[in-house]
C-alpha positions in Angstrom: -2.3 6.5 26.9 -4.7 9.3 26.3 -5.9 10.0 22.7 -7.4 12.9 20.8 -10.7 11.3 21.2 -10.4 11.4 25.0 -9.5 15.1 24.7 -12.7 15.7 22.6 -14.8 13.7 25.1 -13.4 15.6 28.1 -13.9 19.0 26.4 -17.2 18.3 25.0 -16.0 19.3 21.4 -15.5 17.5 18.0 -12.3 15.6 17.1 -11.9 18.1 14.4 -12.1 21.0 17.0 -9.4 19.3 19.0 -7.1 18.9 15.9 -7.6 22.7 14.9 -6.5 23.8 18.4 -3.5 21.5 18.5 -2.7 22.9 15.1 -3.1 26.5 16.3 -5.6 27.3 13.6 -7.3 30.8 14.2 -10.8 29.6 13.2 -11.6 27.9 16.6 -13.8 29.9 19.0 -11.8 31.1 22.1 -14.2 29.3 24.4 -13.7 26.0 22.6 -9.8 26.5 22.5 -9.8 27.2 26.3 -11.9 24.0 26.8 -9.6 21.9 24.7 -6.4 23.3 26.5 -7.9 22.6 29.8 -8.9 19.0 28.7 -5.3 18.5 27.4 -3.8 19.7 30.8 -6.4 17.6 32.9 -5.6 14.2 31.2 -1.9 14.9 30.4 -2.4 14.4 26.7 1.2 14.1 25.3 2.0 17.4 27.1 5.5 18.1 25.5 4.4 17.4 22.1 1.3 19.5 22.3 3.2 22.3 23.8 5.5 22.3 21.1 2.8 21.9 18.5 1.0 25.0 19.9 4.0 27.1 19.5 4.6 25.9 15.8 2.4 27.2 13.0 3.9 24.9 10.5 6.5 22.1 10.1 8.4 20.6 7.1 7.4 17.1 8.0 5.3 14.7 6.2 4.8 10.9 6.8 4.8 7.7 5.0 2.8 4.8 6.4 3.6 1.3 4.9 2.3 -2.1 5.8 5.5 -4.1 5.9 9.0 -2.9 6.1 10.3 -6.4 5.5 8.7 -6.5 2.2 11.4 -5.3 -0.4 8.8 -3.6 -2.5 8.3 -0.8 0.2 11.8 0.3 0.7 11.9 1.3 -3.1 8.7 3.3 -2.9 10.1 4.9 0.4 13.2 6.0 -1.4 11.1 7.5 -4.0 9.0 9.5 -1.3 12.2 10.5 0.5 14.0 11.9 -2.7 11.0 13.9 -3.9 10.1 15.1 -0.4 13.8 16.3 0.2 13.7 18.0 -3.2 10.8 20.0 -2.1 12.3 20.9 1.3 10.3 18.3 3.3 11.4 15.7 5.7 9.7 12.2 5.9 8.7 10.4 9.1 8.5 6.5 8.1 6.0 4.3 9.9 5.3 0.6 9.6 1.9 -0.5 10.7 2.4 -4.2 10.3 -1.0 -4.2 8.6 -2.7 -3.6 11.9 -5.4 -1.1 12.0 -5.0 -0.1 15.7 -1.2 0.6 15.0 -2.2 2.7 11.9 -4.7 4.7 14.0 -2.1 5.4 16.7 0.5 6.5 14.1 -2.0 8.9 12.5 -3.2 10.4 15.6 0.6 11.0 16.7 1.4 12.4 13.5 -1.4 14.9 13.6 -0.3 16.0 16.9 3.2 16.6 15.6 1.6 18.8 13.1 2.8 17.1 9.9 2.0 18.6 6.6 0.5 15.5 5.2 0.2 11.7 5.1 0.9 9.3 2.3 -0.5 5.8 3.3 0.1 2.5 1.5 -2.7 0.0 1.7 -4.4 1.6 4.6 -6.3 -0.7 6.8 -8.9 1.9 7.7 -12.6 2.3 6.7 -13.7 4.9 4.2 -15.3 6.8 7.1 -12.1 6.9 9.1 -10.0 8.0 6.1 -12.8 10.8 5.4 -12.3 12.1 9.1 -8.6 12.1 8.7 -8.7 13.6 5.2 -10.8 16.5 6.7 -8.0 17.4 9.1 -4.8 16.7 7.0 -3.8 16.3 3.4 -3.9 12.5 2.6 -2.6 10.5 -0.3 -3.5 6.9 -0.6 -1.4 4.4 -2.5 -3.2 1.1 -3.5 -6.7 2.0 -2.4 -10.3 1.3 -3.8 -11.8 4.8 -2.9 -14.7 6.2 -4.9 -14.2 8.7 -7.6 -15.5 11.6 -5.8 -14.4 14.7 -4.4 -11.9 14.8 -1.5 -9.9 11.5 -1.9 -6.6 11.6 -3.5 -5.4 8.1 -4.6 -2.4 6.6 -6.6 -2.6 3.0 -8.0 -1.0 1.0 -10.6 -2.5 -1.1 -13.4 -2.5 -4.3 -11.5 -5.5 -5.7 -13.6 -3.8 -5.1 -16.8 -0.3 -6.1 -15.6 -1.7 -9.7 -14.3 -3.6 -10.2 -17.5 -0.1 -9.7 -19.4 1.4 -12.2 -17.2 -1.3 -14.7 -17.6 -1.1 -14.3 -21.5 2.6 -14.7 -21.5 2.1 -18.2 -19.7 -0.8 -19.0 -22.2 1.5 -18.2 -25.3 3.9 -20.7 -23.9 1.2 -23.3 -24.0 0.4 -23.4 -20.2 -3.1 -23.9 -19.1 -2.8 -25.6 -15.8 -1.7 -22.3 -14.1 -1.8 -22.2 -10.3 -1.9 -18.9 -8.3 -0.8 -17.7 -5.0 -2.7 -14.6 -4.1 -1.9 -11.9 -1.7 -3.8 -11.0 1.5 -7.1 -9.7 0.3 -7.2 -6.5 2.2 -6.1 -4.3 -0.5 -7.3 -3.3 -4.0 -4.1 -4.7 -5.6 -4.7 -8.2 -4.2 -8.4 -8.5 -5.1 -7.9 -7.1 -8.5 -5.0 -9.8 -9.4 -7.3 -12.5 -8.2 -10.2 -11.0 -10.4 -7.7 -10.9 -13.3 -6.7 -14.7 -12.7 -10.3 -15.5 -12.8 -11.2 -13.4 -15.7 -8.4 -14.9 -17.9 -9.1 -18.6 -17.3 -12.8 -18.1 -17.9 -12.1 -16.1 -21.0 -9.9 -18.8 -22.4 -12.2 -21.7 -21.4 -9.8 -23.1 -18.9 -11.1 -25.2 -16.2 -11.0 -23.5 -12.6 -9.5 -25.5 -10.0 -9.9 -24.4 -6.5 -6.9 -26.5 -5.4 -4.7 -24.4 -7.9 -5.4 -21.3 -5.7 -3.7 -20.7 -2.4 -4.0 -17.4 -0.3 -0.5 -16.1 0.4 1.1 -13.5 2.8 3.8 -12.1 0.6 6.6 -14.0 2.2 9.1 -16.3 0.5 8.2 -19.2 3.0 4.4 -18.8 1.9 5.5 -19.4 -1.6 7.8 -22.3 -0.7 5.0 -24.1 1.1 2.4 -23.4 -1.5 4.7 -25.0 -4.2 5.0 -28.1 -2.3 1.3 -28.3 -2.0 0.8 -27.8 -5.7 3.4 -30.4 -6.8 1.9 -32.9 -4.5 -1.5 -32.7 -6.4 -2.6 -35.7 -8.6 -2.4 -33.2 -11.6 0.1 -30.6 -10.6 0.3 -27.2 -12.4 2.8 -26.5 -15.2 3.0 -22.9 -14.3 2.8 -20.9 -10.9 1.9 -17.3 -10.9 2.8 -15.6 -7.5 1.0 -12.2 -6.6 4.7 -10.9 -5.5 8.3 -11.8 -6.2 9.1 -13.0 -2.8 6.5 -15.6 -2.9 7.7 -16.6 -6.5 11.3 -17.0 -5.3 10.1 -19.2 -2.4 8.4 -21.4 -5.1 11.7 -21.7 -7.1 13.6 -22.8 -4.0 11.0 -25.4 -3.1 10.7 -26.8 -6.7 14.4 -27.1 -6.9 14.6 -29.0 -3.7 12.0 -31.4 -4.9 14.1 -32.1 -8.1 12.0 -30.0 -10.6 13.7 -27.9 -13.1 12.4 -24.2 -13.6 11.2 -23.5 -16.2 11.7 -26.9 -17.9 9.4 -28.7 -15.6 7.5 -25.9 -14.0 7.5 -22.0 -15.0 7.3 -19.5 -12.4 6.3 -15.8 -12.7 6.2 -13.2 -10.0 5.0 -9.5 -9.4 6.9 -6.3 -8.4 10.1 -6.6 -10.2 12.1 -6.1 -6.9 15.9 -6.0 -7.2 16.5 -9.5 -5.9 14.4 -11.0 -8.8 17.4 -10.5 -11.0 19.8 -12.3 -8.8 17.9 -15.6 -8.1 18.5 -18.6 -10.3 16.8 -18.8 -12.8 16.3 -15.1 -12.9 12.6 -14.3 -12.3 10.2 -13.3 -14.9 7.9 -10.8 -13.3 5.5 -7.9 -13.8 7.1 -4.6 -13.1 5.6 -2.0 -10.8 7.0 1.4 -10.7 7.8 1.3 -7.2 10.3 4.3 -7.0 8.0 6.4 -9.3 5.0 5.5 -7.0 6.9 7.2 -4.2 7.7 10.4 -6.2 4.4 10.7 -7.7 2.7 10.3 -4.4 4.7 13.3 -3.0 3.9 15.4 -6.1 0.1 14.5 -5.5 0.6 15.6 -1.9 2.3 18.9 -2.8 -0.7 19.8 -5.1 -3.2 18.7 -2.2 -1.2 21.0 0.2 -1.4 23.9 -2.3 -5.2 23.3 -2.6 -5.4 23.5 1.3 -3.2 26.5 1.4 -5.5 28.3 -1.1 -8.6 27.3 0.9 -7.1 29.1 4.0 -9.4 27.2 6.6 -12.5 27.7 4.4 -14.9 24.9 3.8 -14.0 23.8 0.3 -14.7 20.6 -1.4 -11.5 19.3 -2.6 -11.7 17.6 -6.0 -9.1 14.9 -5.1 -7.0 13.2 -7.8 -6.9 9.6 -9.1 -4.0 8.3 -11.0 -2.9 5.0 -12.4 0.6 4.1 -13.3 1.4 1.4 -15.9 2.8 -2.0 -15.4 4.7 -4.3 -18.0 6.1 -7.8 -18.2 9.8 -8.3 -17.5 10.8 -11.6 -19.2 13.6 -13.4 -17.8 14.6 -17.1 -17.3 12.0 -18.7 -15.0 9.2 -19.0 -17.8 9.4 -21.3 -20.6 7.2 -23.5 -23.0 5.0 -26.2 -21.4 6.8 -29.5 -21.0 5.5 -31.9 -23.6 
């Protein structure tokens, strides 16, 4: 299938020029416009969609790209995006990239040709250079991203570092020092920050670091299930397990109960996210609340502000200031955490 890069190469123009032509922007020189349209025809670049796009000066569409629709965290975020977008008169395309760069690139390229107003991308897999190129063409809001505090990038995060420290402090206050950790995949800011907070806490409290108390997870319940079995087979097993999300924590509880351990009497378990199911498992899960729905709402609000900036600019070369926001987290104390067993 042909891409925008193929069109740009065929026409001998930049990718930005191709995007401007496909979005019917008046700033393109007529000569370049004709070269792009000729290239589009010659390589049959998504002809139907391009034809529609060239006739449409604007749309009421935005897009949300998430890494894993199976993770219960993201439907709650998506609902916040949808509600806020509908309130603003916008429709939402929902795209699931399966944490794959190529799939994310393909979605973005397709969405740009569809003339969407803007993108909200959670845990983008793309490099800063790629994001910058996309950001020059269309309004982009990144959720859970480690982008520099400089003009042009709009980023929405939560206080993962502070949230994780609060969870560690809760376990420590209950007498736990043998605390195991199941991390997330280290492709995102939130995953690395939670690991950093784990190391910071044990170092600051003179707790011995044990490499066999740390397992890299993938956010699935089965990963937590397997990790708990590994931890409890150690000669000196942990008294508490902190999982980087609720699904892994729930998997831990299932494995511990199957092995004959009581939660929290024998082992305490704490998760992260505060998804709905964390209130329904037995025992109910102590966790760190992330404002999932609010993340969706606030990301749309940021996108609307960014769109307003671009509207005011009217195609002129403007250094967008961007926006960086961090939302708070807090501990939700339920039944899965208790005092260390004497």
